[in-house]
N, C-alpha and C positions, 0 to 999 in steps of 0.2 A: 211471426210470423202472427196475424190473430185472425179469429174465426168470428163471425158474426153472423149467428143464425146456419153456420156449415157454409157459409160459403166465406173464399179467404179476401176482405176486406176488408176494412179500416173507419164504417163506415153507420150511423144511428141514426131511424130519424127524430128531430127535434121533437115532435111529441114522443117522447119515452119517457116514461113516468120515469125510470130512473134516472131521468135528463132533470126532468123537469119539477120529482117533488122526491129524491131516492128513495123511493120504491120500490125496492127490488133489498137484492142481498151478493155474497161473494165470498165465493176461500180462496185460502192463498197458502199452495202446492209447494214442498218443498222436490225438487226433482232428481234424485238419485243417481249413478248408472241411467238411464233412461227410464227410471221407475219413479210417475208420483207417489213418495213418503206418504203410505195409513191413508191411501186416497180413500179405502171407501168407508174408515169414517168421516171421512172431507165429506160424502156424500151424505152420507145419514146426516151430517147438521145439516148439510144447502136443503135436505127433504124434508128434516123437520122445521126449519126457518118458512121454507114455499107454504110448509101446512100447518103453520102462525100466521101465518099473514095473508093466510086466502092467495095463494099465486098457485099459480097451475105447475107441477115439477116434470122436468121434460126426458126424465128419467134417469137411471140407471143407467144403460146400457147403450144409450146417446148419446150420454153426454161423456162416457168411457170412451167409445170411437175417436168419437170429436176428441176427444185429453189426446188419445192410441196417434190419430196424424201429427200435433203436436210435437210430441216429446218425444219421438220415434228422429228427429235429429238434430236429435240433442240431446248429451249426458248429465250436466247439472246443469239447475236452469232452476228457475221461476212460475212454474201454471197457476198464471186469478181466473178463476169461473166468473162469472159477474151475474148473475139472473133474474130482470126487473119486468113490472107487471106485462111492458112492452107498452104501447097508445093506444088511446081514446082515453073518453068519460071526461065529462064536466062538471070543470078545476078536480076540487079533492074525490069526486065520485068516481068510480072505478066503470069502468065499462061495464055489461050483462057479458061481452063476451069477451075474456082475455087471452089472450096469444103471448105469453112469456118469450121476450126476447133473452135469446143466450152469445154471450160473449167469451171469447174463449179469447187468451193473449198469453205469450211465454215472453221472458224476460231474465237479464244474468242474471244466479245466484250472486247474493254482495255476497263481496270477502273483507272477511274481520280478521281483525289481528286472532292472533291460537290464543293471543296473551285474557280477552274474553271469558272464554270458557277458560282457561288453566287457569291465571289468579284471580279475578273478574274485572267487574265496571262499576263507574261510578256514575250514582244516580243522584234524584237531587225529587225535593216533593215540588205540586203544584199547583200552581194556588188556582186551578181549574176546575173543580166543584164534579161528580160523573151527578147528573138526573136519577130517579130514581121511577122506574115505570115496571112493570111485573112483569106487565105481557110484551114490554120488547127483549125482557133482559137475557143473556145466554147468545142473543141472535144476533150473526154478523151481519145486522141492517145496513145500509148504502151511507144512510145519515149517521157523519160519525166527525160532528165538529167539537165535542165534547173534547176529542184526541187531535186534533186540526190546530182548535186553538189552546191544549195544552203545551204540545210539543213547540205552539211559539215565541211561551218564555225565554228557551231562552237559544245560542247557540253557540255555545263556548262547546268545541269539538272532544274535551278531555268526559266531558259529560254522556253520556252511552241513552240514560232514559230514562225519566221522570217518573212518579210513585203520585198515582192519583187517590186520593178519596171522595166521598160522597155525599151529598146537600147535607149528609147528617155525621158530620167527622170520621169515617167510619174509613180504615185505608181498605181499596180495593183490586190497584190493580197496576201496572205500567202503564202509558198509552200505550204501545203496542204488545204488550207481554201480563201475562200470569204472574202472580206472586206468592212463592211459599217462604213460610216462616220455621226459622229451628229454635226452638227453647225447653232443655233442662230430656233434651235428647227427645224429647219429640216434635213431630211435625203438622204444621199450620197451614191453613189457604181461606183467603175471601166468601162467603156464600157469594153465589152469582144466577139469586133469585128477586132483586130488585135492579143491579145494572150490570154492567158489566156483560166480561165476552164468557163464552164458557170454550178453553182452547182444546185444540187439541193432543198437547201435549200434557195438558193441568194435570185432564181426564186419564192421559193413561196413566201416567202419576199417582192415579187416585187410586183404581183401578189393582195396581200387578205391587203397589211400595207395601202393601199389607202384610205378604207373603214374604219380606226381608225384615219384620216385628218392626214396621216404621207407619204405620196405622193415618189416613190423612182424619189433623181432628178441621172440621169446618167450623169458624166462629167469626163476628164479629170484635174486630178491634182496632187500637187509633195507632195514629204517627206514636205517640211514646211508649206503647208497647212494643211498637215493631222499634225501636231505636234503640230495647234494651236487647232484642232477638241476641242470641247466641252464632245462628248463622242464617242466608240468605242469601236464594236466589232466584231468576226471573226462565220465566218457559216463554216460548211460541215455537212455532213449526219450522221455522227460518234459521230459528241458533240455537235448535234445542231447550237447553239449558244455561243460561247466567249466571256464575254465581254473584253475586254482592261485592265488591270488596268494601264501599264508603258509598255511606248512603247521610249527605248534607255533612256535617263536619265527624259524624261517626262512621270508628270502623267497624269493619268484621272479617272475620277468617278466615276460608274455604273451609270451611273443619270436615271430620266423619262423612257425616252423614249424608251435606247433599257432594261430595266423591262420588258414594256409592249408589247414590239414583241418579249422578250420571253415568256411573259401568249401568247399573238397574235398565236405564234407557238404550245405551248403546247395545246393550246385550236383547232387548224387548225387538232395537231395530232387524237388525244381524238377523231376528231368529222369523221372522214376519217378510220384510219386503221380495224376500226373495219371492212369496205367494202372494203376495197385496198388486199387482195390478197385472 
């Protein structure tokens, strides 16, 4: 089912700036037992993105109402929310009055092997680099060509994710995930102030891991530093946490800290999901 500006249809105007220029934002939200997980956090990031791009935010109340229309008919699925600047304007110039387009859609929840969470996945480095742009870093805007090009680099089904560097040679994230690594019992991740997406699961881990004795250290690091890590795991809102068991020719164990972070995230879900929607 798809809702476009609250109506049950699957058409938008060809003049819509989301189609014309990628002028918009999106959120991809896990739905478990009929409830969107971390829904408030997704709406907060969407609102922040709208403010940064000067797109009028439709309001949490309206988006919640329309989301409920969709998820009431499902148990486990994926809810996608797209907001664009709507139609109008000559060329890149935006219209004087912006009427935000809302597209909400529901999709089957992807079924991944349990081994991805239990023993980890195989990954590779991508040749495609992320450009740097502080004004766009962190938000989930619709311009995702760098990720599209990076994901096109491999077709081997045994490889589940690709790791992306920026143009300065620093490791940033996966094509669809954020990245953490463990070295000498310390937890590290990349800064997202120049490129990359500030993921919801990333934010949860950074918020609560300190109480478990693992404050996250944010710093720039190279692929050589990453390959020397003791543990490595990837995160996003759909998969949760995937340990990495192999990156290129380097193998990793699913270590104790990764296991504890996985348990921490499960506990966080259990404590919050009942009140989240």
